[in-house]
C-alpha positions in Angstrom: 215.1 -64.1 155.3 215.6 -68.3 154.2 214.7 -70.0 151.0 210.9 -70.6 151.9 210.5 -67.0 152.5 211.9 -65.8 149.2 209.8 -68.2 147.3 206.7 -67.1 149.3 207.3 -63.5 148.6 207.9 -64.3 145.0 204.5 -66.3 144.3 203.0 -63.3 146.4 204.3 -60.6 144.0 202.8 -63.0 140.6 199.8 -63.4 142.4 200.1 -59.2 142.7 200.7 -59.0 139.4 198.1 -61.7 138.0 195.9 -59.4 139.7 196.4 -56.6 138.0 197.1 -57.7 134.6 193.3 -59.1 135.0 192.2 -56.5 136.2 193.5 -53.9 133.6 192.2 -56.7 130.9 188.7 -56.4 132.7 189.1 -52.5 132.1 190.5 -52.8 128.2 186.9 -55.0 127.6 184.7 -52.3 129.6 186.5 -49.6 127.6 186.1 -51.4 123.9 182.5 -52.1 124.9 182.0 -48.7 125.7 183.6 -47.5 122.9 181.5 -49.3 120.8 178.0 -48.6 122.8 178.9 -44.7 123.4 176.4 -43.1 125.7 172.7 -44.0 125.9 170.0 -41.1 125.4 166.6 -41.0 125.9 164.1 -42.1 123.1 160.6 -43.2 123.3 158.7 -46.6 122.2 154.7 -46.9 120.8 152.6 -48.5 123.3 150.3 -49.7 121.5 149.1 -49.2 117.6 148.1 -46.0 116.7 146.0 -45.7 113.6 146.9 -42.9 111.3 145.8 -38.8 111.2 145.4 -39.7 115.1 145.9 -36.6 117.6 149.7 -37.8 119.6 149.9 -37.5 123.5 152.8 -38.3 125.4 150.3 -41.8 127.2 151.0 -43.3 124.2 154.7 -43.5 124.3 157.2 -45.0 126.9 160.2 -43.5 127.8 163.2 -45.9 127.1 167.2 -45.4 127.6 169.3 -46.8 124.6 173.3 -46.2 123.1 172.9 -42.8 120.9 175.1 -44.9 118.2 171.9 -46.8 117.9 169.3 -44.3 117.3 168.6 -43.0 113.4 169.2 -39.7 112.9 166.0 -38.5 113.0 164.3 -40.7 116.2 162.5 -38.5 118.9 164.2 -38.0 121.8 161.5 -34.7 123.4 157.7 -35.3 123.7 157.6 -32.1 123.0 157.8 -32.5 119.5 154.9 -34.1 119.2 152.2 -31.4 120.6 150.0 -30.5 117.7 150.9 -33.6 115.2 149.4 -36.2 114.0 150.7 -39.9 112.7 151.2 -40.3 109.3 150.6 -43.6 108.5 149.8 -46.0 111.0 152.8 -46.1 114.2 152.9 -50.2 115.2 153.3 -51.2 119.3 157.3 -51.1 120.0 158.2 -49.2 117.3 160.6 -45.8 118.2 159.0 -42.7 117.3 160.5 -40.7 114.6 160.2 -37.3 113.0 159.1 -38.8 109.6 156.6 -40.7 111.4 154.4 -37.3 111.7 153.1 -34.1 111.1 151.2 -31.4 112.2 148.4 -30.8 112.7 146.4 -29.6 109.3 145.0 -25.8 109.7 143.0 -23.6 107.7 144.6 -22.0 105.7 143.3 -18.3 104.1 140.3 -18.4 102.4 138.9 -21.6 104.7 136.9 -21.7 107.4 135.4 -24.1 110.4 132.2 -25.7 109.3 130.8 -28.9 111.9 128.6 -30.9 110.3 127.0 -34.3 112.2 127.4 -37.6 110.2 125.4 -40.9 110.2 127.9 -43.0 112.4 126.2 -46.0 110.0 126.6 -44.2 106.9 130.5 -42.5 107.6 133.3 -44.4 107.4 132.8 -45.8 111.3 136.3 -45.2 113.2 138.5 -44.5 109.8 137.9 -40.4 110.0 140.2 -38.8 111.7 141.9 -35.1 112.0 143.9 -35.1 109.5 142.0 -36.9 107.0 140.8 -36.3 103.1 137.5 -37.2 102.2 134.5 -36.6 99.5 131.6 -35.9 101.0 128.3 -37.4 99.4 124.7 -36.8 99.5 121.7 -38.4 98.0 118.5 -36.6 97.0 115.3 -37.6 96.2 113.6 -36.3 93.0 112.4 -32.7 92.7 109.3 -33.3 91.3 107.3 -36.8 91.7 108.5 -39.6 89.7 111.7 -38.1 89.3 114.6 -40.2 90.4 116.9 -39.9 93.4 120.5 -39.0 93.1 123.4 -39.3 94.2 126.0 -35.8 93.9 129.5 -35.5 94.9 129.1 -32.2 97.2 132.7 -31.3 98.2 135.7 -33.7 97.2 139.1 -33.7 99.3 137.8 -31.7 102.0 140.4 -31.6 104.9 139.0 -33.2 109.0 139.9 -30.9 111.6 138.2 -32.8 114.5 136.4 -35.7 115.1 133.5 -35.2 118.1 132.3 -38.2 120.2 129.9 -40.9 119.1 126.0 -38.7 120.3 123.2 -41.0 120.1 120.7 -38.8 118.4 116.5 -38.9 119.1 114.2 -39.4 116.5 112.3 -37.0 114.1 109.2 -36.0 115.8 107.4 -35.5 113.3 108.0 -39.3 111.6 107.6 -41.5 114.8 108.6 -44.5 113.1 112.3 -43.6 112.4 114.9 -45.3 114.9 116.8 -43.4 117.1 120.4 -43.0 115.7 124.1 -42.4 116.6 126.3 -39.8 114.9 129.5 -37.7 114.9 130.5 -33.9 115.0 132.8 -34.1 112.4 134.5 -30.5 111.6 135.7 -29.8 108.0 138.4 -27.1 106.6 136.4 -25.3 103.5 136.5 -22.7 100.9 132.8 -20.9 101.4 131.1 -22.9 98.7 131.8 -26.3 99.9 130.5 -24.9 103.4 127.2 -23.9 101.8 127.3 -27.3 99.9 128.1 -29.6 103.2 125.1 -27.8 105.4 122.8 -27.9 102.4 123.4 -31.3 102.2 122.8 -31.3 105.9 120.0 -30.1 106.0 118.2 -31.1 103.2 119.9 -34.9 101.8 118.4 -38.1 102.6 122.4 -39.1 104.1 125.2 -38.2 103.5 128.1 -39.7 103.6 132.2 -39.4 103.3 134.5 -41.6 101.5 137.9 -41.5 102.6 140.8 -40.4 100.1 144.1 -42.5 100.8 146.8 -40.4 101.0 148.3 -38.8 97.7 145.1 -40.1 96.2 144.3 -37.8 93.2 140.7 -36.1 94.0 139.6 -34.9 91.0 136.5 -35.9 89.5 135.1 -34.8 86.4 131.7 -32.7 86.7 129.7 -34.7 84.4 130.9 -37.6 87.3 129.1 -36.3 90.1 125.9 -36.9 89.7 124.8 -40.4 89.7 121.0 -41.7 88.4 120.1 -45.8 88.7 118.2 -45.8 85.8 121.3 -43.9 83.7 124.1 -46.8 84.6 125.1 -48.7 82.0 
C-alpha cells in the first residue's frame, strides 16, 4: 500500500468516525427531547363554546394527542367520563376538557318528584335555562275580587331544572279570539310535593309565570314578607 492509498484509508476512517459522531449527536438530541416531552396521550378539546348546565355529548369535543407531562392531573382522557354530566360554567372553544369543568346531571332526591310545565318563551329566561340550573318561579295573579290589586308572587325558590324541552308554538285560546299564538317551552323541575302543587297551580291560574335564573352559589332565601308584591304598596 503506497502513501496515497494510506491517506485515502485514513480519510475514509475519519469520515466514518465523523459520521458516527454526528449520528450519536442526533440520537442524543432525540433522547434529550423525548426525556423532556415524554410519551403522548389522548386529550379532548372543545370545538365550540358550551353554556353552563348544558348536557355534554361526544360531538362537542375533538380528539388530540399531546405530551402526557403537559396535561394537568384532572385532564379528561376518556370521553366516557362525560356520560350523564353537565358543564359547570361556560366552556370555551379550544379549551382542554378537565374533570373540574363538569358535574353529574342532577337527579331526583328522596321526597322529590318530576313536574313539567309550559313556560312562555317570552316570559322565561330565553335560551338561558338549561338542565342543572336553579331558578325562582314568579307568578302574577289578578285580584280575587273586582277592585283588588293584581299581585306578583314568588311561588318557589331555588327550583332545580331537570330538563328543557323543544320550543313549541301554542295555538290561541278558543275562548279568547284576540289572543295571539305564542311560543312555549316545557321545563321539568325536581320539586317537593308542596312546591309541585304551587307550580302547577300557577301554571293553571296565573296570568303569567316567569323564571328568574339564580346564579350558582347565590343565597336563594326570600323572607315570607317579600314573596308578594303589589304596586300600590311599593314605597
